KOLVEXKOL-531165 format. One line per field, with one value per atom (N, C-alpha, C, O): residue in one letter; atom name; y, z, x. Coordinates in steps of 0.05 Angstrom, whole numbers, plus 5000, padded with zeros to 4 digits. Example, Ala and Ser with C-alpha at 12.3 -4.5 7.8 and 13.67 -1.06 7.14 Angstrom:
REM KOLVEXKOL-531165
residuo [A, A, A, A, S, S, S, S]
atomo [N, CA, C, O, N, CA, C, O]
north [4886, 4910, 4934, 4934, 4955, 4979, 5001, 5023]
up [5156, 5156, 5156, 5169, 5142, 5143, 5157, 5161]
east [5264, 5246, 5264, 5285, 5257, 5273, 5258, 5268]
END
This chain:
REM KOLVEXKOL-531165
residuo [M, M, M, M, Y, Y, Y, Y, K, K, K, K, K, K, K, K, H, H, H, H, I, I, I, I, I, I, I, I, L, L, L, L, L, L, L, L, S, S, S, S, I, I, I, I, F, F, F, F, A, A, A, A, L, L, L, L, S, S, S, S, L, L, L, L, T, T, T, T, F, F, F, F, S, S, S, S, S, S, S, S, C, C, C, C, D, D, D, D, N, N, N, N, D, D, D, D, E, E, E, E, Q, Q, Q, Q, C, C, C, C, R, R, R, R, E, E, E, E, D, D, D, D, N, N, N, N, Y, Y, Y, Y, V, V, V, V, M, M, M, M, L, L, L, L, R, R, R, R, I, I, I, I, G, G, G, G, F, F, F, F, Y, Y, Y, Y, K, K, K, K, S, S, S, S, D, D, D, D, I, I, I, I, D, D, D, D, S, S, S, S, L, L, L, L, G, G, G, G, R, R, R, R, Q, Q, Q, Q, T, T, T, T, N, N, N, N, S, S, S, S, N, N, N, N, N, N, N, N, T, T, T, T, L, L, L, L, I, I, I, I, V, V, V, V, S, S, S, S, A, A, A, A, K, K, K, K, G, G, G, G, V, V, V, V, G, G, G, G, N, N, N, N, D, D, D, D, S, S, S, S, L, L, L, L, I, I, I, I, Y, Y, Y, Y, D, D, D, D, N, N, N, N, F, F, F, F, S, S, S, S, G, G, G, G, Q, Q, Q, Q, Y, Y, Y, Y, I, I, I, I, N, N, N, N, L, L, L, L, P, P, P, P, V, V, V, V, N, N, N, N, M, M, M, M, F, F, F, F, E, E, E, E, N, N, N, N, S, S, S, S, S, S, S, S, T, T, T, T, F, F, F, F, D, D, D, D, I, I, I, I, I, I, I, I, L, L, L, L, N, N, N, N, D, D, D, D, T, T, T, T, L, L, L, L, Q, Q, Q, Q, T, T, T, T, F, F, F, F, T, T, T, T, V, V, V, V, F, F, F, F, Y, Y, Y, Y, S, S, S, S, S, S, S, S, K, K, K, K, E, E, E, E, E, E, E, E, Y, Y, Y, Y, L, L, L, L, S, S, S, S, F, F, F, F, E, E, E, E, C, C, C, C, G, G, G, G, Y, Y, Y, Y, L, L, L, L, T, T, T, T, T, T, T, T, F, F, F, F, T, T, T, T, I, I, I, I, D, D, D, D, S, S, S, S, F, F, F, F, L, L, L, L, S, S, S, S, Q, Q, Q, Q, G, G, G, G, D, D, D, D, Y, Y, Y, Y, V, V, V, V, D, D, D, D, S, S, S, S, I, I, I, I, S, S, S, S, F, F, F, F, I, I, I, I, N, N, N, N, N, N, N, N, S, S, S, S, V, V, V, V, D, D, D, D, T, T, T, T, Q, Q, Q, Q, N, N, N, N, A, A, A, A, E, E, E, E, N, N, N, N, F, F, F, F, R, R, R, R, F, F, F, F, Y, Y, Y, Y, H, H, H, H, H, H, H, H, Y, Y, Y, Y, Y, Y, Y, Y, H, H, H, H, R, R, R, R]
atomo [N, CA, C, O, N, CA, C, O, N, CA, C, O, N, CA, C, O, N, CA, C, O, N, CA, C, O, N, CA, C, O, N, CA, C, O, N, CA, C, O, N, CA, C, O, N, CA, C, O, N, CA, C, O, N, CA, C, O, N, CA, C, O, N, CA, C, O, N, CA, C, O, N, CA, C, O, N, CA, C, O, N, CA, C, O, N, CA, C, O, N, CA, C, O, N, CA, C, O, N, CA, C, O, N, CA, C, O, N, CA, C, O, N, CA, C, O, N, CA, C, O, N, CA, C, O, N, CA, C, O, N, CA, C, O, N, CA, C, O, N, CA, C, O, N, CA, C, O, N, CA, C, O, N, CA, C, O, N, CA, C, O, N, CA, C, O, N, CA, C, O, N, CA, C, O, N, CA, C, O, N, CA, C, O, N, CA, C, O, N, CA, C, O, N, CA, C, O, N, CA, C, O, N, CA, C, O, N, CA, C, O, N, CA, C, O, N, CA, C, O, N, CA, C, O, N, CA, C, O, N, CA, C, O, N, CA, C, O, N, CA, C, O, N, CA, C, O, N, CA, C, O, N, CA, C, O, N, CA, C, O, N, CA, C, O, N, CA, C, O, N, CA, C, O, N, CA, C, O, N, CA, C, O, N, CA, C, O, N, CA, C, O, N, CA, C, O, N, CA, C, O, N, CA, C, O, N, CA, C, O, N, CA, C, O, N, CA, C, O, N, CA, C, O, N, CA, C, O, N, CA, C, O, N, CA, C, O, N, CA, C, O, N, CA, C, O, N, CA, C, O, N, CA, C, O, N, CA, C, O, N, CA, C, O, N, CA, C, O, N, CA, C, O, N, CA, C, O, N, CA, C, O, N, CA, C, O, N, CA, C, O, N, CA, C, O, N, CA, C, O, N, CA, C, O, N, CA, C, O, N, CA, C, O, N, CA, C, O, N, CA, C, O, N, CA, C, O, N, CA, C, O, N, CA, C, O, N, CA, C, O, N, CA, C, O, N, CA, C, O, N, CA, C, O, N, CA, C, O, N, CA, C, O, N, CA, C, O, N, CA, C, O, N, CA, C, O, N, CA, C, O, N, CA, C, O, N, CA, C, O, N, CA, C, O, N, CA, C, O, N, CA, C, O, N, CA, C, O, N, CA, C, O, N, CA, C, O, N, CA, C, O, N, CA, C, O, N, CA, C, O, N, CA, C, O, N, CA, C, O, N, CA, C, O, N, CA, C, O, N, CA, C, O, N, CA, C, O, N, CA, C, O, N, CA, C, O, N, CA, C, O, N, CA, C, O, N, CA, C, O, N, CA, C, O, N, CA, C, O, N, CA, C, O, N, CA, C, O, N, CA, C, O, N, CA, C, O, N, CA, C, O, N, CA, C, O, N, CA, C, O, N, CA, C, O, N, CA, C, O, N, CA, C, O, N, CA, C, O, N, CA, C, O, N, CA, C, O, N, CA, C, O, N, CA, C, O, N, CA, C, O, N, CA, C, O, N, CA, C, O, N, CA, C, O, N, CA, C, O, N, CA, C, O, N, CA, C, O, N, CA, C, O, N, CA, C, O, N, CA, C, O, N, CA, C, O, N, CA, C, O, N, CA, C, O, N, CA, C, O, N, CA, C, O, N, CA, C, O, N, CA, C, O]
north [6881, 6863, 6879, 6874, 6898, 6915, 6931, 6933, 6942, 6958, 6941, 6950, 6916, 6897, 6893, 6892, 6890, 6885, 6910, 6908, 6934, 6959, 6962, 6970, 6956, 6959, 6939, 6946, 6914, 6894, 6902, 6899, 6912, 6920, 6944, 6945, 6962, 6985, 6977, 6986, 6958, 6948, 6934, 6937, 6918, 6904, 6923, 6920, 6944, 6965, 6979, 6984, 6986, 6999, 6980, 6989, 6955, 6937, 6934, 6931, 6934, 6933, 6958, 6956, 6980, 7006, 7005, 7013, 6997, 6996, 6975, 6979, 6952, 6931, 6939, 6932, 6955, 6963, 6983, 6984, 7000, 7018, 7002, 7009, 6981, 6965, 6952, 6950, 6942, 6930, 6950, 6943, 6974, 6995, 7000, 7002, 7003, 7007, 6983, 6986, 6959, 6935, 6933, 6925, 6942, 6942, 6960, 6952, 6983, 7002, 6990, 6993, 6977, 6965, 6942, 6939, 6925, 6902, 6909, 6892, 6932, 6940, 6955, 6965, 6958, 6974, 6957, 6941, 6960, 6943, 6961, 6981, 6953, 6969, 6951, 6928, 6962, 6949, 6955, 6978, 6935, 6939, 6934, 6914, 6954, 6953, 6955, 6973, 6937, 6937, 6946, 6941, 6959, 6969, 6954, 6950, 6945, 6928, 6939, 6948, 6937, 6945, 6921, 6901, 6921, 6900, 6908, 6929, 6891, 6895, 6871, 6849, 6875, 6853, 6850, 6869, 6826, 6823, 6818, 6818, 6814, 6811, 6787, 6785, 6767, 6743, 6745, 6725, 6768, 6772, 6762, 6761, 6755, 6746, 6769, 6788, 6768, 6789, 6783, 6761, 6804, 6803, 6824, 6845, 6818, 6837, 6842, 6824, 6867, 6874, 6895, 6911, 6896, 6918, 6944, 6946, 6964, 6990, 7012, 7011, 7031, 7054, 7075, 7084, 7085, 7105, 7129, 7127, 7152, 7175, 7173, 7173, 7171, 7165, 7186, 7195, 7195, 7210, 7195, 7183, 7195, 7180, 7193, 7205, 7192, 7202, 7185, 7175, 7183, 7169, 7187, 7210, 7175, 7190, 7195, 7177, 7220, 7227, 7235, 7240, 7237, 7244, 7265, 7260, 7287, 7308, 7304, 7318, 7285, 7282, 7266, 7246, 7276, 7263, 7241, 7246, 7217, 7195, 7195, 7192, 7199, 7202, 7226, 7232, 7241, 7264, 7263, 7268, 7256, 7252, 7234, 7239, 7211, 7191, 7174, 7167, 7168, 7152, 7124, 7122, 7104, 7077, 7055, 7061, 7031, 7007, 6997, 6982, 7005, 6997, 7020, 7039, 7019, 7037, 7021, 7000, 7032, 7021, 7040, 7064, 7030, 7048, 7039, 7015, 7058, 7052, 7043, 7054, 7023, 7013, 7024, 7024, 7033, 7045, 7022, 7006, 7021, 6999, 7002, 6983, 7025, 7029, 7025, 7028, 7019, 7014, 6987, 6973, 6979, 6954, 6958, 6940, 6983, 6990, 7015, 7031, 7017, 7041, 7048, 7030, 7073, 7083, 7102, 7119, 7099, 7116, 7128, 7114, 7153, 7166, 7164, 7175, 7148, 7144, 7157, 7150, 7175, 7188, 7175, 7178, 7162, 7148, 7162, 7163, 7174, 7189, 7208, 7209, 7224, 7245, 7235, 7250, 7209, 7198, 7187, 7172, 7195, 7187, 7158, 7151, 7143, 7116, 7115, 7120, 7109, 7106, 7077, 7061, 7070, 7042, 7038, 7052, 7020, 7014, 6985, 6967, 6980, 6953, 6947, 6964, 6924, 6916, 6893, 6875, 6894, 6875, 6870, 6885, 6850, 6845, 6847, 6843, 6854, 6859, 6838, 6827, 6834, 6815, 6827, 6835, 6827, 6836, 6812, 6792, 6814, 6793, 6805, 6826, 6791, 6799, 6792, 6769, 6813, 6808, 6803, 6782, 6823, 6821, 6844, 6861, 6843, 6865, 6891, 6912, 6891, 6915, 6926, 6950, 6908, 6916, 6919, 6933, 6906, 6907, 6890, 6867, 6901, 6886, 6896, 6918, 6878, 6884, 6878, 6857, 6897, 6892, 6884, 6899, 6861, 6852, 6851, 6852, 6848, 6850, 6827, 6818, 6818, 6799, 6812, 6820, 6814, 6828, 6809, 6786, 6820, 6805, 6811, 6792, 6836, 6844, 6872, 6885, 6881, 6908, 6918, 6903, 6944, 6958, 6978, 6989, 6982, 7001, 7017, 7005, 7043, 7060, 7078, 7090, 7079, 7096, 7084, 7061, 7099, 7091, 7081, 7069, 7086, 7080, 7050, 7039, 7038, 7009, 6992, 6995, 6973, 6955, 6932, 6923, 6921, 6898, 6898, 6911, 6884, 6882, 6852, 6838, 6844, 6816, 6818, 6834, 6801, 6799, 6777, 6753, 6785, 6767, 6755, 6731, 6771, 6762, 6776, 6800, 6760, 6773, 6781, 6792, 6775, 6782, 6808, 6812, 6827, 6852, 6851, 6853, 6847, 6844, 6856, 6874, 6848, 6861, 6849, 6857, 6831, 6818, 6835, 6828, 6857, 6875, 6860, 6866, 6841, 6826, 6841, 6856, 6838, 6851, 6839, 6815, 6857, 6849, 6850, 6833, 6871, 6875, 6882, 6893, 6874, 6883, 6898, 6888, 6923, 6939, 6937, 6943, 6929, 6926, 6949, 6956, 6959, 6980, 6977, 6967, 6986, 6987, 7013, 7034, 7012, 7036, 7052, 7043, 7076, 7095, 7123, 7127, 7141, 7170, 7182, 7176, 7200, 7214, 7242, 7257]
up [2530, 2546, 2567, 2573, 2580, 2601, 2590, 2603, 2565, 2552, 2547, 2550, 2539, 2534, 2559, 2557, 2582, 2607, 2615, 2624, 2611, 2617, 2599, 2608, 2574, 2555, 2562, 2563, 2568, 2576, 2602, 2604, 2621, 2646, 2642, 2655, 2625, 2619, 2606, 2613, 2587, 2573, 2593, 2593, 2611, 2632, 2650, 2657, 2659, 2677, 2663, 2675, 2638, 2623, 2620, 2622, 2614, 2611, 2637, 2637, 2660, 2686, 2691, 2701, 2683, 2686, 2670, 2680, 2645, 2628, 2637, 2635, 2646, 2655, 2681, 2685, 2698, 2723, 2716, 2730, 2696, 2687, 2678, 2684, 2662, 2653, 2676, 2676, 2696, 2719, 2734, 2743, 2737, 2751, 2736, 2748, 2710, 2693, 2695, 2698, 2694, 2697, 2724, 2726, 2745, 2772, 2773, 2784, 2761, 2761, 2746, 2755, 2724, 2708, 2723, 2723, 2737, 2751, 2777, 2787, 2788, 2813, 2811, 2831, 2787, 2783, 2786, 2769, 2809, 2816, 2815, 2829, 2798, 2795, 2795, 2786, 2805, 2804, 2776, 2768, 2762, 2735, 2733, 2742, 2722, 2719, 2689, 2675, 2679, 2652, 2651, 2670, 2629, 2626, 2604, 2582, 2610, 2591, 2590, 2610, 2566, 2561, 2561, 2547, 2575, 2575, 2557, 2561, 2538, 2520, 2519, 2526, 2510, 2505, 2474, 2461, 2464, 2435, 2426, 2442, 2400, 2388, 2398, 2396, 2409, 2420, 2450, 2463, 2462, 2490, 2508, 2532, 2495, 2511, 2517, 2502, 2541, 2549, 2536, 2536, 2524, 2512, 2525, 2534, 2527, 2539, 2519, 2506, 2518, 2500, 2514, 2530, 2507, 2516, 2508, 2486, 2524, 2518, 2525, 2546, 2508, 2513, 2527, 2516, 2550, 2565, 2569, 2566, 2576, 2585, 2615, 2629, 2625, 2653, 2666, 2655, 2690, 2708, 2734, 2742, 2747, 2772, 2790, 2781, 2816, 2836, 2861, 2867, 2876, 2902, 2922, 2924, 2938, 2960, 2982, 2989, 2992, 3011, 2998, 3012, 2972, 2957, 2936, 2922, 2935, 2917, 2888, 2870, 2883, 2856, 2838, 2847, 2814, 2795, 2781, 2771, 2779, 2766, 2736, 2720, 2730, 2702, 2700, 2718, 2678, 2673, 2645, 2625, 2642, 2617, 2598, 2574, 2609, 2594, 2579, 2590, 2554, 2538, 2534, 2522, 2545, 2543, 2554, 2565, 2551, 2560, 2587, 2600, 2595, 2620, 2634, 2622, 2661, 2677, 2697, 2706, 2704, 2724, 2747, 2743, 2771, 2795, 2815, 2819, 2827, 2847, 2873, 2882, 2886, 2911, 2933, 2931, 2955, 2978, 2993, 3006, 2992, 3005, 3035, 3049, 3046, 3075, 3089, 3114, 3075, 3086, 3077, 3061, 3087, 3079, 3060, 3053, 3051, 3032, 3016, 3025, 2993, 2977, 2966, 2957, 2966, 2956, 2933, 2934, 2912, 2888, 2880, 2881, 2872, 2859, 2830, 2819, 2816, 2788, 2774, 2780, 2756, 2741, 2713, 2697, 2708, 2683, 2668, 2676, 2645, 2629, 2646, 2644, 2662, 2679, 2703, 2714, 2710, 2733, 2753, 2746, 2779, 2799, 2809, 2815, 2810, 2822, 2842, 2835, 2867, 2888, 2892, 2896, 2891, 2891, 2913, 2912, 2931, 2952, 2950, 2947, 2952, 2951, 2977, 2985, 2989, 3014, 3007, 2991, 3019, 3011, 3034, 3053, 3030, 3047, 3030, 3006, 3042, 3027, 3035, 3056, 3016, 3021, 3008, 2984, 3022, 3010, 3000, 3014, 2976, 2965, 2958, 2946, 2966, 2960, 2932, 2923, 2916, 2888, 2884, 2875, 2892, 2890, 2905, 2915, 2907, 2921, 2907, 2920, 2880, 2864, 2865, 2867, 2864, 2862, 2889, 2892, 2910, 2936, 2938, 2928, 2950, 2955, 2936, 2927, 2931, 2916, 2934, 2946, 2936, 2951, 2932, 2913, 2937, 2921, 2940, 2964, 2928, 2944, 2936, 2913, 2956, 2951, 2959, 2982, 2940, 2945, 2961, 2954, 2983, 3000, 2993, 2992, 2989, 2983, 2971, 2969, 2963, 2951, 2956, 2961, 2954, 2956, 2933, 2925, 2923, 2902, 2907, 2914, 2903, 2906, 2881, 2873, 2870, 2847, 2829, 2833, 2809, 2792, 2765, 2750, 2756, 2729, 2725, 2704, 2744, 2741, 2751, 2773, 2733, 2740, 2757, 2776, 2750, 2764, 2761, 2743, 2779, 2779, 2781, 2798, 2764, 2765, 2777, 2769, 2797, 2810, 2794, 2797, 2778, 2760, 2772, 2769, 2785, 2794, 2821, 2822, 2841, 2867, 2872, 2893, 2853, 2856, 2842, 2818, 2857, 2846, 2846, 2868, 2823, 2821, 2795, 2784, 2785, 2762, 2736, 2714, 2736, 2712, 2696, 2673, 2707, 2693, 2685, 2664, 2701, 2695, 2705, 2724, 2691, 2698, 2725, 2728, 2744, 2770, 2772, 2784, 2760, 2761, 2733, 2717, 2729, 2705, 2714, 2729, 2705, 2710, 2687, 2664, 2692, 2671, 2674, 2696, 2651, 2651, 2626, 2606, 2628, 2604, 2590, 2603, 2564, 2549, 2547, 2536, 2557, 2555, 2558, 2571, 2547, 2549, 2572, 2575, 2587, 2608, 2599, 2614]
east [8120, 8104, 8089, 8065, 8103, 8091, 8067, 8047, 8071, 8049, 8025, 8002, 8029, 8007, 7990, 7966, 8003, 7989, 7973, 7950, 7984, 7970, 7946, 7925, 7949, 7927, 7905, 7881, 7912, 7892, 7878, 7854, 7893, 7882, 7863, 7842, 7870, 7853, 7827, 7805, 7829, 7805, 7787, 7762, 7799, 7783, 7769, 7746, 7783, 7771, 7748, 7728, 7751, 7730, 7706, 7683, 7710, 7688, 7673, 7648, 7686, 7673, 7656, 7634, 7667, 7652, 7626, 7605, 7628, 7604, 7584, 7560, 7593, 7575, 7561, 7538, 7574, 7560, 7538, 7518, 7541, 7520, 7496, 7473, 7501, 7479, 7464, 7440, 7479, 7466, 7449, 7427, 7458, 7443, 7417, 7396, 7418, 7394, 7375, 7351, 7387, 7371, 7357, 7334, 7371, 7359, 7335, 7314, 7336, 7314, 7290, 7267, 7295, 7274, 7261, 7236, 7277, 7267, 7252, 7238, 7256, 7244, 7218, 7208, 7207, 7184, 7159, 7152, 7145, 7121, 7096, 7095, 7077, 7052, 7028, 7029, 7005, 6979, 6967, 6967, 6957, 6947, 6917, 6907, 6903, 6874, 6867, 6877, 6850, 6841, 6812, 6797, 6804, 6777, 6762, 6773, 6738, 6723, 6694, 6683, 6683, 6656, 6638, 6645, 6616, 6597, 6574, 6562, 6567, 6545, 6527, 6535, 6503, 6485, 6482, 6475, 6489, 6488, 6459, 6440, 6455, 6428, 6413, 6389, 6428, 6415, 6411, 6402, 6417, 6413, 6436, 6433, 6458, 6481, 6500, 6502, 6512, 6531, 6557, 6568, 6569, 6595, 6613, 6603, 6638, 6657, 6680, 6690, 6688, 6711, 6727, 6717, 6753, 6770, 6759, 6747, 6762, 6751, 6771, 6783, 6773, 6790, 6774, 6753, 6783, 6769, 6787, 6812, 6775, 6790, 6792, 6772, 6817, 6821, 6839, 6859, 6830, 6848, 6849, 6829, 6872, 6874, 6894, 6914, 6889, 6907, 6904, 6882, 6926, 6925, 6911, 6916, 6893, 6880, 6900, 6915, 6901, 6921, 6947, 6967, 6947, 6971, 6963, 6943, 6976, 6968, 6977, 6967, 6994, 7004, 6985, 6974, 6981, 6964, 6980, 7002, 6968, 6982, 6976, 6993, 6950, 6941, 6924, 6908, 6926, 6910, 6898, 6913, 6873, 6859, 6875, 6878, 6883, 6897, 6876, 6856, 6882, 6864, 6878, 6899, 6865, 6877, 6859, 6837, 6868, 6853, 6863, 6849, 6887, 6899, 6911, 6921, 6912, 6927, 6944, 6936, 6967, 6985, 6986, 6992, 6980, 6979, 7000, 7004, 7014, 7034, 7022, 7001, 7033, 7024, 7041, 7066, 7029, 7044, 7057, 7043, 7083, 7098, 7100, 7109, 7091, 7093, 7066, 7065, 7046, 7019, 7009, 7022, 6985, 6973, 6950, 6935, 6946, 6925, 6932, 6949, 6920, 6923, 6896, 6881, 6889, 6863, 6868, 6886, 6852, 6855, 6828, 6808, 6829, 6806, 6810, 6829, 6793, 6796, 6772, 6749, 6777, 6756, 6754, 6773, 6732, 6727, 6706, 6683, 6713, 6694, 6678, 6653, 6691, 6680, 6663, 6648, 6666, 6651, 6671, 6689, 6669, 6688, 6683, 6660, 6704, 6704, 6726, 6749, 6720, 6741, 6746, 6728, 6772, 6780, 6802, 6822, 6797, 6816, 6824, 6807, 6850, 6860, 6876, 6892, 6871, 6884, 6903, 6897, 6927, 6948, 6968, 6968, 6984, 7007, 7032, 7031, 7054, 7078, 7100, 7099, 7118, 7140, 7165, 7164, 7187, 7212, 7228, 7231, 7239, 7256, 7283, 7285, 7303, 7331, 7337, 7334, 7346, 7353, 7382, 7391, 7398, 7427, 7440, 7426, 7466, 7480, 7476, 7471, 7477, 7474, 7445, 7441, 7425, 7397, 7384, 7364, 7394, 7381, 7356, 7356, 7335, 7311, 7288, 7288, 7270, 7246, 7222, 7220, 7203, 7179, 7157, 7150, 7145, 7122, 7098, 7101, 7074, 7050, 7031, 7030, 7015, 6994, 6968, 6964, 6950, 6924, 6906, 6902, 6895, 6877, 6848, 6832, 6841, 6814, 6813, 6834, 6789, 6787, 6759, 6740, 6756, 6730, 6728, 6748, 6704, 6700, 6674, 6654, 6675, 6652, 6650, 6669, 6626, 6621, 6600, 6592, 6591, 6569, 6578, 6562, 6602, 6610, 6616, 6608, 6629, 6637, 6614, 6605, 6605, 6584, 6594, 6581, 6617, 6628, 6659, 6670, 6672, 6701, 6708, 6698, 6726, 6737, 6765, 6782, 6769, 6795, 6811, 6805, 6831, 6845, 6870, 6874, 6886, 6912, 6919, 6918, 6925, 6930, 6959, 6966, 6977, 7005, 7011, 7006, 7022, 7031, 7062, 7074, 7073, 7102, 7112, 7099, 7135, 7147, 7137, 7147, 7118, 7108, 7089, 7083, 7079, 7060, 7035, 7023, 7026, 7002, 6977, 6979, 6955, 6930, 6920, 6918, 6914, 6904, 6874, 6861, 6862, 6833, 6822, 6836, 6797, 6783, 6758, 6741, 6756, 6733, 6714, 6721, 6689, 6669, 6648, 6640, 6640, 6619, 6602, 6611, 6577, 6560, 6565, 6569, 6565, 6570, 6544, 6525, 6545, 6523, 6533, 6553, 6518, 6526, 6509, 6486, 6522, 6508, 6500, 6488]
END
């Protein structure tokens, strides 16, 4: 009987150990908050109507005031950019097909308590933005919440042409 209790206690202790590792991994996944930008090509069809479609671009990006490169010649339709949780704005130099576009987003932050294991999550609400550069023709503001949902926040539209 005594051996049975020790075995059951050992199994219980091991299961707690493995479940706490899963919670730690889950916490890291749930706390990843990024600003998402999609790239779209604007064309005029044969009837003179504007059409928009997802477009794959060669993108490099880095945070202004930060030496680390976020993307280096990345080919894709979307990029995810980290938001500075200690400031009310973040500025990025984004190079789209060899043309510089500087993009600044202004926001407010809010901390949400998740759990004892995970701690707090900082989410952001976008208030406004500025963009400087020649490559992007227009920007659509899609979603003002920057959280763990990985939803598209902005759409950058450009006309397809070679320089």
